[in-house]
GURO-268704 format. One record per residue (C-alpha): residue number from 1; residue in three letters; z, x, y. Coordinates in pm, whole numbers, plus 50000, padded with zeros to 5 digits. Layout:
% GURO-268704
REC    n  res      Z      X      Y
REC  NUM  ALA      Z      X      Y
...
END
This chain:
% GURO-268704
REC    n  res      Z      X      Y
REC    1  UNK  50000  50000  50000
REC    2  UNK  50021  50303  50224
REC    3  UNK  49659  50276  50336
REC    4  UNK  49727  49937  50494
REC    5  UNK  49918  50112  50769
REC    6  UNK  49652  50373  50835
REC    7  UNK  49405  50346  51120
REC    8  UNK  49056  50222  51050
REC    9  UNK  48815  50515  51019
REC   10  UNK  48611  50571  51332
REC   11  UNK  48270  50417  51298
REC   12  UNK  48050  50675  51466
REC   13  UNK  48052  51056  51486
REC   14  UNK  47799  51179  51742
REC   15  UNK  47655  51529  51699
REC   16  UNK  47443  51677  51974
REC   17  UNK  47274  52015  51983
REC   18  UNK  47264  52102  52350
REC   19  UNK  47343  52458  52451
REC   20  UNK  47220  52389  52803
REC   21  UNK  47483  52117  52846
REC   22  UNK  47765  52361  52784
REC   23  UNK  47626  52613  53030
REC   24  UNK  47519  52395  53319
REC   25  UNK  47711  52069  53260
REC   26  UNK  47410  51844  53318
REC   27  UNK  47574  51518  53425
REC   28  UNK  47261  51308  53385
REC   29  UNK  47218  51419  53024
REC   30  UNK  47584  51347  52952
REC   31  UNK  47528  50998  53093
REC   32  UNK  47243  50939  52849
REC   33  UNK  47443  51083  52557
REC   34  UNK  47739  50852  52625
REC   35  UNK  47521  50545  52675
REC   36  UNK  47323  50622  52361
REC   37  UNK  47647  50662  52166
REC   38  UNK  47777  50318  52264
REC   39  UNK  47438  50157  52201
REC   40  UNK  47408  50308  51854
REC   41  UNK  47767  50212  51766
REC   42  UNK  47699  49849  51855
REC   43  UNK  47378  49851  51654
REC   44  UNK  47550  50002  51351
REC   45  UNK  47852  49771  51353
REC   46  UNK  47675  49454  51476
REC   47  UNK  47949  49384  51731
REC   48  UNK  47880  49167  52035
REC   49  UNK  48018  49420  52282
REC   50  UNK  48234  49727  52334
REC   51  UNK  48571  49552  52376
REC   52  UNK  48726  49380  52076
REC   53  UNK  49042  49169  52062
REC   54  UNK  49196  49236  51722
REC   55  UNK  49342  48933  51543
REC   56  UNK  49482  49084  51225
REC   57  UNK  49402  49083  50854
REC   58  UNK  49299  48740  50726
REC   59  UNK  49012  48539  50582
REC   60  UNK  48888  48221  50747
REC   61  UNK  48972  47942  50694
REC   62  UNK  49332  48059  50720
REC   63  UNK  49666  47881  50693
REC   64  UNK  49981  48019  50857
REC   65  UNK  50209  48211  50623
REC   66  UNK  50577  48234  50722
REC   67  UNK  50752  48572  50704
REC   68  UNK  50936  48603  50370
REC   69  UNK  51236  48814  50276
REC   70  UNK  51024  48981  50009
REC   71  UNK  50751  49088  50254
REC   72  UNK  50690  49458  50300
REC   73  UNK  50687  49594  50654
REC   74  UNK  50306  49592  50681
REC   75  UNK  50287  49222  50589
REC   76  UNK  50552  49141  50849
REC   77  UNK  50358  49331  51118
REC   78  UNK  50035  49155  51027
REC   79  UNK  50191  48806  51026
REC   80  UNK  50348  48874  51365
REC   81  UNK  50011  48980  51507
REC   82  UNK  49853  48661  51375
REC   83  UNK  50134  48446  51515
REC   84  UNK  50036  48571  51863
REC   85  UNK  49659  48607  51839
REC   86  UNK  49558  48289  51653
REC   87  UNK  49728  48033  51884
REC   88  UNK  49579  48212  52186
REC   89  UNK  49222  48197  52061
REC   90  UNK  49268  47840  51946
REC   91  UNK  49371  47752  52301
REC   92  UNK  49072  47942  52439
REC   93  UNK  48833  47764  52204
REC   94  UNK  48721  48033  51960
REC   95  UNK  48932  47887  51677
REC   96  UNK  49016  47536  51560
REC   97  UNK  49382  47458  51490
REC   98  UNK  49522  47175  51280
REC   99  UNK  49888  47123  51181
REC  100  UNK  49980  47160  50815
REC  101  UNK  50096  46824  50688
REC  102  UNK  50465  46819  50608
REC  103  UNK  50528  47177  50727
REC  104  UNK  50648  47195  51084
REC  105  UNK  50518  47486  51288
REC  106  UNK  50241  47586  51046
REC  107  UNK  49869  47543  51119
REC  108  UNK  49524  47569  50964
REC  109  UNK  49274  47787  51154
REC  110  UNK  48898  47826  51135
REC  111  UNK  48618  47964  51351
REC  112  UNK  48446  47736  51599
REC  113  UNK  48077  47774  51682
REC  114  UNK  48176  47971  51992
REC  115  UNK  48409  48187  51786
REC  116  UNK  48140  48273  51532
REC  117  UNK  47920  48397  51814
REC  118  UNK  48171  48667  51911
REC  119  UNK  48347  48722  51577
REC  120  UNK  48336  49055  51397
REC  121  UNK  48486  49136  51059
REC  122  UNK  48508  49468  50879
REC  123  UNK  48638  49515  50526
REC  124  UNK  48865  49802  50424
REC  125  UNK  48815  49871  50053
REC  126  UNK  49039  50175  50026
REC  127  UNK  49323  49987  49857
REC  128  UNK  49330  49787  49535
REC  129  UNK  49285  49468  49735
REC  130  UNK  49028  49451  50019
REC  131  UNK  49161  49401  50370
REC  132  UNK  48960  49174  50600
REC  133  UNK  49008  49284  50961
REC  134  UNK  48901  49030  51224
REC  135  UNK  48834  49054  51597
REC  136  UNK  48644  48892  51884
REC  137  UNK  48415  49128  52076
REC  138  UNK  48239  49110  52414
REC  139  UNK  48113  49318  52705
REC  140  UNK  47854  49591  52633
REC  141  UNK  47918  49903  52842
REC  142  UNK  47658  50024  53092
REC  143  UNK  47725  50379  53208
REC  144  UNK  47667  50411  53582
REC  145  UNK  47721  50783  53636
REC  146  UNK  47910  51089  53519
REC  147  UNK  48142  51203  53797
REC  148  UNK  48288  51526  53658
REC  149  UNK  48271  51765  53363
REC  150  UNK  48569  51995  53304
REC  151  UNK  48575  52280  53053
REC  152  UNK  48904  52350  52874
REC  153  UNK  48990  52633  52637
REC  154  UNK  49284  52630  52397
REC  155  UNK  49388  52942  52207
REC  156  UNK  49419  52869  51837
REC  157  UNK  49726  52955  51634
REC  158  UNK  49768  53308  51504
REC  159  UNK  49527  53385  51223
REC  160  UNK  49224  53216  51384
REC  161  UNK  48955  53432  51537
REC  162  UNK  48823  53195  51804
REC  163  UNK  48935  52952  52070
REC  164  UNK  48895  52575  52072
REC  165  UNK  48682  52461  52366
REC  166  UNK  48624  52109  52483
REC  167  UNK  48463  51933  52777
REC  168  UNK  48634  51642  52948
REC  169  UNK  48365  51412  53088
REC  170  UNK  48464  51160  53354
REC  171  UNK  48229  50865  53399
REC  172  UNK  48204  50524  53560
REC  173  UNK  48075  50210  53390
REC  174  UNK  48047  49834  53419
REC  175  UNK  48019  49566  53153
REC  176  UNK  47750  49302  53110
REC  177  UNK  47722  48964  52939
REC  178  UNK  48091  48886  52990
REC  179  UNK  48147  48535  52849
REC  180  UNK  48327  48257  53032
REC  181  UNK  48608  48253  52776
REC  182  UNK  48708  48600  52897
REC  183  UNK  48665  48530  53269
REC  184  UNK  48846  48195  53261
REC  185  UNK  49133  48317  53042
REC  186  UNK  49182  48673  53164
REC  187  UNK  49551  48621  53251
REC  188  UNK  49630  48476  52908
REC  189  UNK  49442  48757  52734
REC  190  UNK  49610  49025  52945
REC  191  UNK  49953  48882  52865
REC  192  UNK  49905  48919  52489
REC  193  UNK  49670  49219  52487
REC  194  UNK  49841  49462  52723
REC  195  UNK  49663  49780  52608
REC  196  UNK  49341  49709  52804
REC  197  UNK  49290  49445  53070
REC  198  UNK  49000  49203  53042
REC  199  UNK  48679  49366  53162
REC  200  UNK  48516  49158  53435
REC  201  UNK  48162  49142  53572
REC  202  UNK  48082  49303  53906
REC  203  UNK  48354  49569  53873
REC  204  UNK  48326  49943  53817
REC  205  UNK  48567  50108  53572
REC  206  UNK  48653  50473  53504
REC  207  UNK  48685  50645  53167
REC  208  UNK  48720  50997  53027
REC  209  UNK  48562  51119  52701
REC  210  UNK  48629  51455  52537
REC  211  UNK  48349  51653  52372
REC  212  UNK  48451  51936  52138
REC  213  UNK  48231  52242  52160
REC  214  UNK  48141  52407  51831
REC  215  UNK  47950  52720  51745
REC  216  UNK  47623  52782  51927
REC  217  UNK  47711  52520  52185
REC  218  UNK  47703  52217  51954
REC  219  UNK  47892  51920  52099
REC  220  UNK  48093  51683  51882
REC  221  UNK  48223  51344  51994
REC  222  UNK  48388  51094  51760
REC  223  UNK  48516  50812  51983
REC  224  UNK  48193  50651  52103
REC  225  UNK  48253  50321  51935
REC  226  UNK  48388  49987  52045
REC  227  UNK  48741  49974  52188
REC  228  UNK  48977  49778  51962
REC  229  UNK  49260  49610  52154
REC  230  UNK  49564  49499  51954
REC  231  UNK  49820  49231  52046
END
C-alpha cells in the first residue's frame, strides 16, 4: 500500500540539445521551448488545460464512504479530500449529487455533461489494485515572454568530479479558454484549493522554471506538465 502515498510520476521529461542556449541565454528560444513543452504535455495527457483541480481517488458513479476505524491513513486522507472536493463541484455544476436513501449525510455523485467536458482521469497501476485519480482541468498556458535567465552552479559532494549547473528561467504567461465555472466560482475554488488561485482571463502571471544543464550543454526539464492543485 506504500505506493498509494507516493506522488504521481511526472508525465513529460523534455530533453533539448542547445549549446547556444547555455552560452547566450536566448530568451526567445526559451519561450518556444517552454510553450512547446506545455503544448506537448496537453497533447500527451489529453487534458483540457494546464491547471487541474484534483478530486481524489474514485470511480464514477461514486457513493460517499464514511471514515472507518479500520481505515489505513491513506484511505482516511483520500476520503477527506473527497468530502471537500465533491460537494464543491456538485455546487458548481460539474457533478450531480443525490442523497443516499436512509443514510443521512451520504450522497451519490456522477459527472454531468459539463463535468465530462473538463474531466481527466489517470490510472496508477503500480499497486495490486489500480488507483483511479480524478481531476477537472482548464486554462491552457500561453507564454508571453521570458524575462530573465539566471545561471547557478552547485558544487557536488566530495567524490564527484563536476559541478551541477542549472538555469532558472523567469517567464510571464496568460491563460486562454477559461470556462465560466472557474470565473463565476473563483472565491469558492480558492477557499478549498489554496495552493494556486484560480487563473483568470486578461491577467498576466509570473512563473519560474529550472533547466538542469548536462554534459555538452544539454538541457533537461521535467516539470513542463499540467499543474495539479489539491484540496
